C-alpha positions in Angstrom: 0.0 0.0 0.0 1.5 3.4 -1.1 1.7 6.1 1.5 0.6 9.5 0.3 3.1 12.2 1.1 2.2 14.6 3.9 1.5 18.2 3.1 4.7 19.1 4.7 6.7 16.6 2.6 4.9 17.8 -0.6 5.6 21.5 0.2 9.3 20.6 0.9 9.6 18.7 -2.4 8.0 21.6 -4.3 10.5 24.0 -2.7 13.4 21.7 -3.5 12.2 21.5 -7.1 11.9 25.3 -7.5 15.3 25.9 -5.9 16.9 23.2 -8.1 15.2 24.6 -11.2 16.5 28.1 -10.4 20.1 26.8 -10.1 20.0 24.6 -13.2 18.1 27.1 -15.4 20.7 29.8 -14.3 23.5 27.6 -15.4 22.1 26.0 -18.5 18.8 27.7 -19.5 15.2 26.6 -19.3 15.5 23.7 -21.9 17.5 21.4 -19.6 16.0 17.9 -19.3 13.5 17.8 -16.4 15.1 14.6 -15.2 18.2 16.6 -14.3 16.2 19.1 -12.3 14.5 16.2 -10.4 18.0 14.7 -9.7 19.3 18.1 -8.6 16.4 18.3 -6.2 16.9 14.8 -5.0 13.4 13.7 -6.0 12.0 11.4 -8.7 10.7 12.7 -12.1 7.3 11.4 -10.9 7.4 13.8 -7.9 8.4 16.6 -10.3 5.3 15.9 -12.4 3.1 15.7 -9.4 3.9 19.3 -8.7 4.5 20.7 -12.2 2.5 19.6 -15.2 5.2 20.6 -17.6 8.3 22.7 -18.1 6.3 25.9 -18.4 4.6 25.4 -15.1 8.1 24.8 -13.5 9.6 27.9 -15.2 6.5 29.9 -14.1 7.1 28.8 -10.5 10.7 30.0 -10.7 9.6 33.3 -12.1 7.0 33.6 -9.3 9.8 33.0 -6.8 12.0 35.7 -8.4 9.2 38.2 -8.3 8.6 37.4 -4.7 12.3 38.2 -4.1 12.0 41.4 -6.0 9.0 42.4 -3.9 10.8 41.6 -0.7 13.8 43.6 -1.8 11.6 46.6 -2.8 9.9 46.5 0.6 13.3 46.5 2.4 14.4 49.5 0.3 11.1 51.5 0.8 12.7 54.2 3.1 16.1 54.4 1.2 16.6 57.5 -0.9 18.6 55.3 -3.4 16.1 52.4 -3.2 15.1 52.8 -6.9 18.8 52.6 -8.0 19.5 49.6 -5.7 16.4 47.7 -6.9 17.4 48.5 -10.6 20.8 47.0 -10.0 19.2 44.0 -8.3 17.0 43.5 -11.4 20.2 43.7 -13.5 21.9 41.2 -11.3 19.1 38.8 -11.7 19.1 39.3 -15.5 22.9 38.9 -15.7 22.8 35.7 -13.6 19.8 34.2 -15.3 19.6 35.5 -18.8 16.9 32.9 -19.7 14.4 34.9 -17.7 14.0 37.7 -20.2 13.8 35.2 -23.1 11.0 33.2 -21.4 9.1 36.4 -20.4 9.6 38.0 -23.8 8.3 34.8 -25.5 4.8 35.8 -24.2 3.5 32.3 -24.0 4.4 31.7 -20.4 1.2 31.8 -18.3 1.1 34.4 -15.7 3.9 36.6 -17.0 1.7 39.6 -17.4 0.7 39.3 -13.7 4.4 38.9 -12.7 5.4 41.9 -14.8 2.6 44.0 -13.1 3.8 42.9 -9.7 7.4 43.9 -10.5 6.2 47.3 -11.7 4.1 47.7 -8.6 7.2 47.0 -6.5 9.3 49.5 -8.4 6.7 52.3 -8.6 7.0 53.7 -5.0 10.8 53.6 -5.1 10.8 55.6 -8.4 8.3 58.1 -6.9 10.7 58.6 -4.0 13.7 58.9 -6.3 11.8 61.4 -8.5 10.9 63.5 -5.4 14.6 63.6 -4.5 15.9 64.4 -8.0 17.6 61.0 -8.4 15.8 60.0 -11.6 15.7 61.9 -14.9 12.5 63.7 -15.6 10.1 61.6 -17.6 11.6 58.3 -16.6 8.9 55.8 -15.6 8.6 52.3 -14.4 8.2 51.1 -18.0 11.5 52.7 -19.0 13.3 50.9 -16.1 11.8 47.5 -17.1 12.6 48.1 -20.7 16.3 47.9 -19.8 16.0 44.1 -19.1 15.4 43.1 -22.7 18.2 45.5 -23.6 20.5 43.6 -21.3 19.4 40.4 -22.9 20.5 41.7 -26.3 23.9 42.6 -24.9 24.3 39.2 -23.4 23.4 37.5 -26.7 25.9 39.7 -28.5 28.6 38.9 -26.0 27.9 35.2 -26.2 28.0 35.2 -30.0 31.3 37.1 -30.1 34.5 35.1 -30.5 35.8 36.6 -27.3 32.5 36.6 -25.6 33.5 34.7 -22.4 36.5 37.0 -21.9 34.7 40.2 -22.7 31.3 39.5 -21.1 32.1 40.9 -17.6 33.4 44.2 -19.1 30.5 44.5 -21.5 28.0 43.9 -18.8 29.7 46.4 -16.5 29.7 49.0 -19.3 26.0 48.2 -20.0 25.1 48.6 -16.3 26.8 52.0 -16.2 25.2 53.2 -19.5 21.7 52.2 -18.4 22.1 53.7 -14.9 23.2 57.0 -16.4 20.2 57.0 -18.8 17.7 56.5 -16.0 19.2 58.2 -12.9 20.9 61.5 -12.2 23.3 59.7 -9.8 26.6 58.0 -10.7 26.4 54.3 -11.1 28.0 52.2 -8.4 31.6 51.2 -8.9 32.4 47.5 -9.5 33.8 45.5 -6.7 
């Protein structure tokens, strides 16, 4: 007689799968075989499919987790004058570390991405309002402008990957991209690397 997993076990397995998918997707993209994600989580493929109907559902759960992180970061920065800049650089860090995210979101076929984009914008809005009131953001720059930088970064990453010297030049290109985008949005100097 098979024993049904407890709710606690099921929740733990789901959390393990999402964490494993985040790591594996960041390293190799969202097309990695699902068996590898299950193995990374230490569960069976059957357990994976018990929680996630397909790859899109798993990727959607990873995106949901990332947006929850963005919301938490935004809440922690609510009283910081430089909160908008710091959240912007956090968004860039997420994009630099997991370039597959923008590709999946830009694809437009992922269920729930519109809601996740709206939640990200809602997290950023009050920080930009504060930055605007303190003269830290260029006039006319809105939340949509900040979020538009993420696919721009994706294009830079694709160009760096395609270049013969892509691996060697990628950190410098991404640092330059970070500085250019910061200067285009904010009146403050971009943070220095290191």
